[in-house]
N, C-alpha and C positions, 0 to 999 in steps of 0.2 A: 272898204269892209261895212258890212250891214251895221246900222245903229239902231238901238231900241232905247225906249224911255224906261229909266230906272226907277220904277215905281213911284211912289210919293215925293221923291226928290224932284221930279220933273225933269232931270238932266239926261242929255241924249249920250249914251255910251256905246262904245264897241261891242258886238256880241261876244268876241273873244276879248277878255281881258288878261291882266297878268297877276297871278298871286306871287307874292315876294317873300314867302317864308323862307324859300331857298337862299335869299339874298341876305338873310339875317344869320340864321343858325339851323342845326338839326339835320341837314342834308349833305353833311361834308363841308369842306372848306371852299368859299368863293372869294376870290380877292376883290378889293374895291374896284379895279379897273375892269374886271370882268362883269362884276354887278352893274356898273354904269353902261357898259357895252349892252348888256342885256336890255335894260331899260331903254336904250336908245334904239336898239334893233326892233324891239316891240313896238315904238312909237313910229318908227319909219314904216312899218308894216301895217300900220292903221289902227294900233291898239290905242284907245283913250281912257282906260279905266285900270287903274292900279289898286290893289288891296294889299293892305299890310297890318301890323299890329304893334303895339308898344313893347310887346315881349319878344318879338322876332329879334334875336341878339341883343336883348335889352335896349332896344332902340336903335340898333344898327341899320335895320331895314328901313325905318323912318327916316333916319338921317341921310342916307344914301339918296332916298327919293327926293328930300329936300335939296340936296345938293345938286341933284340933276335937273330939279325945276328951277333953281337959281341960275344955272348955267344955260338954260333953255326958256328964258322968259317968254311968255305969250303963248305957250303951248296950251292947247284946249284938251286939259286933263281934268278928270275927275278921281280924286284919291280918297279911298275909304281906309280908315283905320279902326282898330279895336282896342278895348280896354278892359281891364278887370282880372287878368292873369297874373299880376305881379303881386298879388296878397293871397293870404289864405282864402280858400274858396269855401267862405261861409257868407250867408245872406247879409248878415250885419255889416259886412264891409261894403256894401253897395249903397252908398250914402252921396249926398249933393257934395259935402266937403271933398270926399274922396275923387268924385268925378270931376271936380274943378282941377284938383291937383293932377290928376293924370292927364286930363285934356290940356292943361297948361303944359306940361312936358310934351306932349305929342305936338302941340303948336310950336314949341321951341325947335323940336327935332324936324319938323317938316317946313319950318320957316315961313308959317302963316298966321295971320291973325284969327282966321275962322276956318275950322276943319269942314271939308265938304260933308262927310259922312262919318259918323262914330258909330260903331257896333258894340254892344255888350258881347264879350268874347266868351261864349258858351259858359255862363254863370251857372250856379246852382239852380236847380229846376224851381224852387220857391220864388226866386227874383222874377220870374216871368209873370207872376200873378200880383206883384206888389204895386199897389197904387202909388206909394211913396217913391218908388224907383222911377216910374214913368212922369211923375210930377218933377222930379230932379232932372230928368232928361229934358223935359219941356222948358224948364229954368235955364239950363244951358243954352236952348235956342234963343230964348228971350234975350239972355245976356250977350248973345253974339259970338259964343265960343264955339258953336258948332251950327252948321246950316239944318242938318238933319240927323235922325238917328235910327239905328235899325239893330237887329240882334243877329248873332251867330249861335247856331243851335246844335245840339246833338241829336235830339228826337223829333219825331213829327208832332207829337203832343206840345213840346215848347214851341215850335213854330206856329201852331194854331192858337195857343195863348197869345202871342205877340201879335200875330195878324189881327186879332180882335181889338187890339189897342188903336185908337184913331190916329196917334202920333207916330206910329211905327211905318217908317218909309220902306225898309228893305228887310228880307230875311235871307241869311246866308246859310245854306245846308248842304250836306253831303249828298251829291246825285252823280250817278254813273252807271254803267250797263251792270255793275254788280250790286248796286244799291237802289232798288226801284221804289221803296215805300213812299218817297215824296210824291209820285205820281198819282197815288190813290187818293188822298184828300188835301195835302199842303199846296200844290201847285193849282188846283182848282180853287181853293179858298183865297189864295194871294191874288189870283186873277180877279176874282170878283170883288175884292176889297181895294184893289189897285195898288197892292204892294209889289215891290219889286222882288225877284228871286235871284240870288248870286248863288251860282252852283259851284262849289268847291270839291276838292279831291276827284276831279273828273276822269283821272286816269287811274284811280285806286292805287296811288302812290307809285305809278309806273307800270304795274301789273298789265294795264290794257294797252301798253306799249307792244306787247307781244314779244318783247325781247328777252325777258327773264326765264331762266330754268330753275329748277329745284337747287341747282348748284351755285345760283348767284348769290354773291356776298356783298356786304355793304360795310361801309367805314365805322369804326367804333362809336363816333359822335353823329351817326346818322340814325334817326328815330325808326327807320325801316329795320335797323339792327336791334337797338335797345328797347324799344316800345312794342314789340310784336305780341306781348301779353298784357299791355296796358300797364306797365309798371311805372311809367312817367306821367301818362294822361290818357284820356279816353281811347282805347284801342280801336274805336271807330275811325280815328284819324289816320291809322297806319294801315295801309292795304284795305280800306274802307271796312276794316273790322273781320274781313274774311281769312281764312286760313291760307297761309302762304302756298303750301303745296296745292290745295285745291284751286287757289286762284290761279297758279300757273296753268294747271290743266284747263281751267275755263277760258283763261286768255288764248290758249292755243286753238280752242273751238271757236272763240271770237274772231280770230286771225282768219280762220277759215271761211267764216260768213263774210268778211270783209273781201276776201279774194273772190267770191263768188257773186259780189254785188255789182251790177252794171253801171258804175259811175261814169258820168260824163268827163272825159278829159278836156284840155284846153282847146282841142279841135273840134269838140262837140260829140266825138265818137266815144262808145264805151271803152274806159281805160281805167280799170280799179287799181292798176298797178302804180298810176300816177299819185296816189294818195296812200299814206302809211297807215298801219292799224292804228296807231295813236291819233292821228288826224281824224279817222272816222269815228273814232270813239269820242273825241271832242265834238264833232259835228252832231253825232247821235245826241249829245246833252244839249247843245244849242238849239237843235230843232224840236225839243219838247215844248208843247204849248205852256206858256206862262214863265218860261225862263228869260230873264233879262240880259244876263252876262254869264260867262264861263270863265273861271280864273286859274287855268293851269300855271304852274310854276316853271321856271326856266333856269338852268345853270349855265347856259351858253348861248352865244348868238344864234347858232343854228337850231337850237331848240326854241327859242323865241320866234324865229322866222316860220318854222314849220308848224308851231301852234297857231299863229296868226292865220296862216294859209288854210286852216280847217274851216275858217268861216266862209271860204269859197266853195266848199263842197255842195252840190246840188242835193235836193231832198231825198233822203233815203228811201227805199221801197217799203211798202206795208209788209211785205214778206220778211224784209231785214228786221222791221220793228217787232214783228211776231217772234222771230227767231231769238231776238234779244230776251224776251220775255221767256221763251222756253228754256234758254241757257239759265236764266236767273232761277226758275222753277227747279231745274235740274241739280244746280251746285249750291244755291244760296239761300232760297227761301226759308226753308226750315230753320237754317242756322242763325240768320241776321234779321229776317223781317220782323220779328216780335221785338228785337231789342232796341231799335232806333226809331 
């Protein structure tokens, strides 16, 4: 799989990574054995970047990754975690003492002395402009608790504030065919500053798989059920903030675009049927200038393998790129562009 430099970390990571929210909670139940199988299938397919968080299953996702690494020593993996969502979301909680406690817990969960990359997990907006916060993160680097730090953001303005800080190694942001705003300013600014971009929610919580209908239902403990109106956390994290019914209609149009794209198959001849709608949606994100890695989630070995294979898709045509923008303008720009 293609490898890219992850911003100021200097680490080389696979262009398709693995997001492990699904292995912790909020996507229905995933057994421990299935979770470990997903991790292994991803690695076998060329994935070298895992993204997790201390709040995914209250540490379950981190612990499973730690267990997998302990069972497979010597793997060339970069593991990014996130911190800050296990407390009330007020700026006053983003202190050095709390950072030390949170990173100590993640180090135990992951079974490492030094965390590869720690990201602030979509904190309150004022945190991104706090000198004390960045000083505290720099202290963690100096103390050896973390190698690098970054941020996970909800809005483009938050991303730009973090990119301007010299110690910010990466920015994680929602980017998919239904959320194009990061293309305007965030990706160019990150590229100029040498900051890595980690693209999350690349399939708009599964909408861009093209398999949902307006009748599709989800488990009671699945955020695609209980957070559609943003009752639990920012609604932008669920279906990328777009209305479900509108998203289903747009996804059908996106699938039609994929069917008409002359992608080269394994034999070099055009064969768009060789790649699924979801795979092309992932490839579209990965092929945006400035993206370091894309982190789709997976709940099964088959999903993990299919996601990784998206890294093999050849460059999409200019016509396809233009049509994606047209879809966005038709369905989503008015509703979501100003929000995030």
